[in-house]
C-alpha positions as CSV (number, residue, x, y, z in Angstrom):
1,M,157.8,126.9,98.2
2,S,154.6,125.2,97.2
3,S,152.6,126.2,93.7
4,T,149.4,125.5,93.7
5,V,148.1,123.7,90.5
6,Y,144.2,124.2,89.4
7,Q,142.9,121.8,87.4
8,F,138.8,122.9,85.5
9,K,136.2,120.3,85.8
10,P,133.7,121.4,84.1
11,Y,129.7,120.3,85.1
12,N,128.4,117.4,83.9
13,V,125.4,118.6,82.7
14,G,123.7,115.3,80.8
15,R,124.0,113.3,84.5
16,F,122.7,116.2,86.2
17,V,119.1,116.2,84.0
18,I,118.9,112.4,84.1
19,W,118.8,113.1,87.8
20,T,116.5,115.7,87.7
21,A,114.1,114.7,85.4
22,Y,114.6,111.1,87.5
23,A,113.2,113.2,90.8
24,L,110.3,114.9,88.5
25,L,109.5,111.5,87.0
26,M,108.6,110.3,90.6
27,L,107.0,113.5,91.7
28,I,104.4,113.8,89.2
29,A,103.6,110.0,88.8
30,P,100.8,110.0,91.0
31,L,99.4,112.9,89.4
32,A,99.4,111.1,86.0
33,F,97.7,108.4,87.6
34,T,95.1,108.6,90.2
35,S,93.8,105.7,90.5
36,S,94.1,103.0,93.5
37,F,95.5,100.6,91.5
38,A,98.0,102.4,89.6
39,M,99.2,104.0,92.7
40,T,99.5,100.8,94.6
41,M,101.8,99.5,91.2
42,L,104.0,103.0,91.7
43,C,104.8,102.1,95.0
44,Q,105.4,98.4,94.3
45,I,107.9,99.8,92.0
46,G,109.9,102.2,94.3
47,I,110.3,98.9,96.6
48,A,111.3,96.8,93.6
49,I,114.0,98.9,92.2
50,I,115.7,99.6,95.4
51,A,115.9,95.2,96.1
52,C,116.9,95.0,92.7
53,L,119.4,97.4,92.0
54,S,120.9,96.4,95.6
55,Y,120.4,92.8,93.7
56,N,122.9,94.1,90.6
57,M,125.7,95.2,93.2
58,L,126.0,91.6,93.4
59,L,125.2,89.9,90.2
60,G,126.1,92.5,87.5
61,Q,129.1,95.0,89.2
62,G,130.3,91.6,91.4
63,G,130.1,88.7,89.2
64,M,128.1,87.1,92.5
65,L,125.1,84.9,91.2
66,S,122.8,84.9,94.6
67,F,119.8,82.4,94.9
68,G,118.9,84.2,98.4
69,H,119.0,87.6,98.0
70,A,115.2,87.8,99.1
71,V,116.3,86.7,102.8
72,Y,117.9,90.3,103.6
73,S,114.7,92.0,102.1
74,G,112.5,89.9,103.6
75,L,114.5,89.5,107.1
76,G,115.0,93.9,106.8
77,A,111.1,93.9,106.6
78,F,110.0,91.4,109.4
79,V,112.3,93.3,111.6
80,A,110.8,96.8,110.5
81,V,107.1,95.1,111.0
82,H,108.6,94.5,114.7
83,A,109.5,97.7,114.9
84,L,106.1,99.3,114.3
85,N,104.3,97.3,116.6
86,R,106.8,98.6,119.3
87,I,106.5,102.2,117.9
88,A,102.8,101.8,119.5
89,G,104.8,101.4,123.2
90,D,108.0,101.3,123.8
91,W,109.4,102.8,120.5
92,S,107.2,105.9,120.8
93,G,110.1,108.6,119.9
94,L,110.9,106.9,116.8
95,P,109.2,108.2,113.5
96,V,107.5,106.1,111.1
97,S,109.7,107.7,108.3
98,L,112.8,105.9,109.9
99,V,111.3,102.6,110.1
100,P,112.9,101.6,106.5
101,L,116.3,102.2,108.0
102,V,115.2,99.9,110.9
103,G,114.4,97.0,108.3
104,G,118.4,98.7,106.6
105,V,120.5,98.1,109.4
106,A,117.9,94.9,109.7
107,G,119.4,93.7,106.8
108,M,123.0,94.6,107.4
109,F,123.3,93.0,110.1
110,F,122.1,89.4,108.4
111,A,124.4,90.1,105.9
112,V,127.3,90.8,108.4
113,L,126.7,87.2,109.9
114,L,125.4,85.1,106.8
115,G,128.4,87.2,104.3
116,Y,130.8,85.9,106.2
117,V,130.3,82.2,105.5
118,S,128.8,82.9,102.3
119,T,132.1,85.1,100.5
120,K,134.3,82.4,101.3
121,K,133.9,80.7,98.4
122,S,132.9,82.5,94.7
123,G,131.6,81.3,91.3
124,T,129.2,78.4,91.5
125,I,130.0,77.9,95.0
126,F,128.6,81.2,96.4
127,A,125.9,80.6,94.4
128,M,124.7,77.2,96.0
129,I,125.5,78.1,99.8
130,T,123.5,81.6,98.7
131,L,120.8,79.0,97.5
132,G,121.6,76.7,101.0
133,V,121.1,79.9,103.0
134,G,118.0,81.2,101.5
135,E,116.3,77.9,102.3
136,L,117.1,77.3,105.6
137,V,115.9,80.9,106.4
138,W,112.7,80.3,104.7
139,N,112.4,76.4,106.8
140,M,113.0,78.8,109.9
141,S,110.3,81.3,109.0
142,L,107.7,77.7,110.1
143,M,109.7,76.9,112.5
144,F,109.8,80.0,115.1
145,P,106.3,82.0,114.8
146,D,107.3,84.1,117.1
147,F,109.6,86.3,115.2
148,F,108.1,85.0,111.7
149,G,104.4,84.8,112.7
150,G,103.8,81.6,111.7
151,E,102.1,80.7,107.6
152,G,100.0,83.8,108.7
153,G,102.5,86.6,108.7
154,I,102.9,89.4,111.3
155,S,99.7,92.2,110.2
156,T,100.8,96.1,111.6
157,N,99.0,99.7,111.8
158,R,101.8,102.2,110.0
159,V,99.9,105.3,111.0
160,V,101.5,105.3,114.9
161,G,103.3,107.5,116.9
162,Q,103.2,111.3,116.5
163,P,102.5,112.2,113.1
164,V,105.1,115.2,111.8
165,M,103.8,118.3,109.6
166,G,100.8,116.7,109.9
167,I,101.7,113.5,108.4
168,T,100.3,110.0,109.4
169,F,100.8,107.9,106.4
170,G,97.2,106.9,106.5
171,P,96.4,107.7,102.7
172,Q,98.3,105.7,100.4
173,I,99.7,109.4,98.6
174,Q,102.3,109.9,101.3
175,V,103.1,106.3,101.7
176,Y,103.8,106.7,98.4
177,Y,106.2,110.2,98.2
178,L,107.9,108.0,101.6
179,I,109.2,105.5,99.0
180,A,109.5,107.7,95.7
181,V,112.6,109.6,98.0
182,Y,113.5,107.0,99.9
183,T,113.5,105.3,96.0
184,W,115.9,108.3,95.0
185,I,117.8,108.5,97.7
186,C,118.7,105.0,97.6
187,T,119.6,104.9,93.8
188,A,121.6,107.8,93.8
189,A,123.8,106.6,96.9
190,M,124.6,102.7,94.9
191,F,125.5,104.9,91.5
192,A,127.7,106.7,94.1
193,F,129.1,103.1,95.3
194,T,130.3,102.3,91.5
195,R,132.8,105.6,91.7
196,T,134.0,104.5,95.0
197,P,137.6,103.3,94.7
198,L,135.1,99.6,96.6
199,G,132.9,99.9,93.2
200,R,136.1,99.5,91.3
201,M,137.5,97.3,93.2
202,L,134.5,95.3,92.8
203,N,134.7,95.5,89.5
204,A,137.8,94.5,88.4
205,V,138.0,91.1,91.6
206,R,134.2,90.6,88.9
207,D,136.7,90.9,85.8
208,N,140.1,89.7,86.8
209,P,140.2,88.5,90.6
210,E,143.4,86.9,90.1
211,R,145.2,90.3,89.0
212,V,143.4,91.9,92.0
213,E,144.8,89.2,94.5
214,F,148.1,89.6,92.7
215,I,148.7,93.6,93.4
216,G,147.8,92.6,97.1
217,Y,144.0,93.5,98.0
218,S,141.8,90.4,99.2
219,T,139.1,89.3,96.8
220,R,137.2,88.0,99.7
221,H,137.2,91.1,101.5
222,V,135.9,93.0,98.5
223,R,133.1,90.5,98.0
224,F,132.0,90.7,101.5
225,L,132.2,94.2,102.0
226,A,129.6,94.6,98.4
227,F,127.5,92.1,100.4
228,I,127.3,94.0,103.6
229,A,126.3,97.3,101.6
230,A,123.7,95.1,99.3
231,G,122.3,93.8,102.0
232,F,121.6,97.3,103.7
233,F,119.8,98.4,100.3
234,A,117.6,95.0,100.3
235,G,117.0,95.8,104.2
236,I,115.1,99.5,103.1
237,S,113.8,98.2,100.7
238,G,112.1,95.3,102.5
239,G,111.1,98.0,105.3
240,L,109.5,99.8,102.6
241,H,107.3,96.6,102.1
242,A,106.7,96.3,105.5
243,L,105.1,99.9,105.4
244,N,103.3,100.2,102.7
245,F,101.3,96.4,102.9
246,E,100.9,96.6,106.4
247,S,101.6,92.9,106.9
248,V,105.0,90.9,106.0
249,T,104.6,86.5,105.6
250,A,107.4,84.2,105.2
251,E,106.8,84.7,101.3
252,V,109.2,87.4,101.4
253,V,112.2,84.9,102.0
254,G,111.4,82.4,99.9
255,A,113.3,80.9,96.9
256,H,110.1,82.4,94.4
257,R,110.8,86.4,95.6
258,S,114.8,85.9,95.4
259,G,114.4,84.3,92.0
260,A,112.4,87.3,90.7
261,Y,115.0,89.4,91.7
262,L,117.4,87.2,89.7
263,L,115.2,86.8,86.3
264,F,114.2,90.8,86.4
265,T,117.8,92.4,87.4
266,F,118.8,90.0,84.0
267,L,116.0,90.8,82.2
268,G,116.3,94.8,82.7
269,G,120.2,94.5,82.0
270,A,122.7,93.6,84.9
271,T,126.2,95.0,82.8
272,F,124.4,98.8,83.0
273,F,123.4,100.7,86.5
274,F,119.9,101.7,84.9
275,G,119.1,98.1,84.1
276,P,117.7,96.8,86.7
277,I,115.4,100.0,87.1
278,I,113.7,98.2,83.8
279,G,113.3,94.8,84.9
280,A,111.8,96.1,88.0
281,V,109.2,98.3,86.4
282,L,109.1,94.5,84.2
283,M,108.6,92.7,87.7
284,V,105.9,94.7,89.0
285,F,103.6,94.8,86.0
286,G,104.3,90.9,85.7
287,M,103.7,90.3,89.2
288,V,100.5,92.2,89.6
289,M,99.4,93.5,86.2
290,F,100.4,90.5,83.8
291,S,99.6,88.1,86.4
292,K,95.6,88.6,86.7
293,L,95.3,88.6,82.8
294,T,96.4,85.0,82.3
295,E,97.2,82.4,84.7
296,A,100.0,81.2,81.9
297,W,102.1,84.4,82.6
298,L,104.9,82.5,84.4
299,L,105.0,80.1,80.9
300,Y,105.1,83.5,78.9
301,L,107.7,84.9,81.3
302,G,109.8,81.7,80.7
303,V,109.7,81.8,77.1
304,V,110.6,85.6,76.9
305,F,113.4,84.9,79.5
306,L,114.7,82.3,76.7
307,F,114.2,84.8,74.6
308,M,116.7,87.1,75.9
309,V,118.9,84.6,76.7
310,M,119.8,83.7,73.0
311,V,119.6,86.8,71.7
312,A,120.3,89.8,74.0
313,P,122.2,88.8,76.8
314,G,122.9,92.1,77.9
315,G,119.0,92.5,78.6
316,I,116.9,94.9,77.6
317,A,119.4,97.6,78.4
318,S,122.0,96.7,76.5
319,L,119.3,96.7,73.2
320,I,119.1,100.6,74.3
321,M,122.4,101.6,74.3
322,M,123.2,99.8,71.3
323,N,120.6,101.9,69.1
324,L,121.9,104.9,71.0
325,R,124.9,104.4,69.3
326,V,123.2,104.2,66.0
327,A,121.1,106.8,67.1
328,S,124.6,109.4,67.8
329,F,125.5,108.7,64.3
330,G,122.9,110.0,62.6
331,R,121.9,106.1,61.0
332,F,118.5,104.9,63.1
333,R,116.1,105.7,60.0
334,R,118.1,103.5,58.2
335,I,117.0,100.4,59.9
336,A,113.8,102.1,61.6
337,A,111.8,100.0,58.9
338,S,113.6,96.5,59.7
339,Y,112.5,97.1,63.5
340,F,108.6,97.4,62.2
341,A,109.0,94.1,60.4
342,L,110.6,92.4,62.9
343,A,107.7,93.9,65.9
344,G,104.9,93.5,63.6
345,T,105.9,89.3,62.5
346,A,106.8,88.5,66.2
347,L,103.3,89.8,67.6
348,A,101.9,87.6,64.8
349,A,103.9,84.6,66.0
350,L,103.5,85.4,69.8
351,A,100.1,85.5,69.1
352,G,99.3,82.4,67.3
353,V,101.4,81.1,70.2
354,A,99.0,82.4,72.9
355,V,96.1,81.8,71.7
356,M,97.3,77.7,71.8
357,V,98.3,78.5,75.4
358,E,94.9,80.1,76.0
359,M,93.2,77.1,74.7
360,A,95.3,74.7,76.6
361,Y,95.1,75.9,79.6
362,H,91.2,76.3,79.3
363,L,91.0,72.3,78.6
364,Q,92.9,71.3,81.3
365,L,91.7,74.0,84.4
366,N,88.1,75.7,83.1
367,E,86.9,72.8,81.2
368,A,83.9,72.5,83.6
369,L,82.7,76.2,82.0
370,G,82.3,74.6,78.4
371,P,84.0,74.9,75.2
372,Q,83.8,78.6,74.8
373,M,86.2,80.8,76.2
374,T,86.8,84.8,75.0
375,F,90.7,86.2,73.6
376,A,91.6,89.4,73.4
377,G,88.2,90.3,72.8
378,I,87.8,87.0,70.2
379,E,85.4,84.3,71.1
380,L,87.0,81.1,70.5
381,N,86.1,76.9,70.5
382,T,88.7,75.1,72.2
383,H,87.0,72.0,70.8
384,G,86.9,73.5,67.4
385,V,89.3,72.3,64.6
386,D,89.2,75.6,63.2
387,A,90.1,77.8,66.3
388,W,93.5,75.3,66.3
389,F,94.0,75.6,63.0
390,G,93.9,78.7,62.3
391,A,96.4,79.5,65.8
392,V,99.0,76.9,64.6
393,F,98.8,79.3,60.6
394,L,99.5,82.7,62.2
395,T,102.0,80.8,64.3
396,L,103.5,79.3,61.6
397,T,103.2,82.3,59.3
398,G,104.7,84.8,61.6
399,V,107.5,83.2,62.4
400,A,108.3,82.4,58.2
401,L,107.9,86.2,57.9
402,F,110.0,86.9,61.9
403,E,112.9,84.7,60.2
404,I,112.4,87.3,56.7
405,A,112.4,90.1,58.5
406,R,115.2,89.4,61.0
407,R,118.0,88.3,57.4
408,Q,116.9,91.7,56.1
409,Y,117.7,93.2,59.8
410,V,121.7,91.4,60.2
411,R,122.0,93.1,56.4
412,E,121.4,96.1,57.5
413,W,122.6,96.0,60.8
414,G,126.1,94.9,59.8
415,A,126.3,97.6,57.4
416,I,125.4,100.5,59.4
417,Q,127.9,99.3,61.9
418,E,130.4,99.3,59.1
419,D,129.7,102.2,58.4
420,I,129.7,103.8,62.1
421,E,133.2,102.7,62.4
422,A,134.5,104.1,58.6
423,E,132.9,107.4,60.2
424,I,134.9,107.1,63.5
425,R,138.1,106.5,61.5
426,R,137.7,109.6,59.4
427,R,137.5,111.4,62.5
428,E,140.4,110.3,64.3
429,H,142.2,111.1,61.2
430,L,140.6,114.4,61.5
């Protein structure tokens, strides 16, 4: 006679609220930002979220530093663009809305093919193998113009096949909502992956591969399966890229794209699931918007990256979680003034550096236009001593005040952490 044991598991209301808010945010975003430029930004953010989250399956969850992740999103984009061109003829029964899945299957196929070699090793050797694979595929893109289209790439038309419920994907708003649906589903699927036994084992392989081998699991098989899953989602992002831009060039498999995935996933926070989402938003703003404001945007990006590596190696997500912990104990108000002081002094120092950088760029690249230039609405004379002196003075003053504010912040942060630990001990005693 067997007895049945019932166990009550309460619903995770917070998680339900977060995922609902995530869906509502994507639903109402085009209603708040109606311009064509904003719509383009939103579409690219959705695509970048899937790509960065898929990359974080390797870096954040598995500890696999890859320099060639763009290979799988890029090859998925090329297969998807060929599928779009075939829909008008032989594949007329394939809905356009399923083209991103074609890219996902292609990304998974190439992940199986190339990942079998890449995941034989781990650590630095794995990183070097992925770098070599990335360079190999990028060079092949110029050697096989029938598939890659040569330097001009391959163009397509997404308004093909039979409309479904009147949806032709001609208007950009229809493409956006398709991207939003794929983004939400892929985000949920990748989050669910972290809760599976394979996802947990992947974390164990990252943290202690020797113990994983000792208990009977193959670390290489775990890495290989995770690599395949990451390739599938990367291929979906590539398929959405082909659908959104109606053109795919060799740039999508280049080292620049792979480096962008790495850099912005790290900036967002690879140790937290939502960190790559923050990084994807930053990537689109940096590559689309900030690049139009200044020619030196890569220099600024490098400075920010170095600063984050030294100050917050856990990325922006780690800073958010640290301060959420402080706020949950009601101590955030004590340190808010220090944050304002840090922000103000840092902005002053960055403004001085930016003025010097922009004037130097003007002297090197736009000297023919004369010494006068405009930066942030201010007229500057690049040949004038006062402009350079003012920029240097602003930078040094900002740095000095930032150091004073930083020391005060460190003292207050330490005191707050001591109070929190004391409160935790008090609650445990009660």
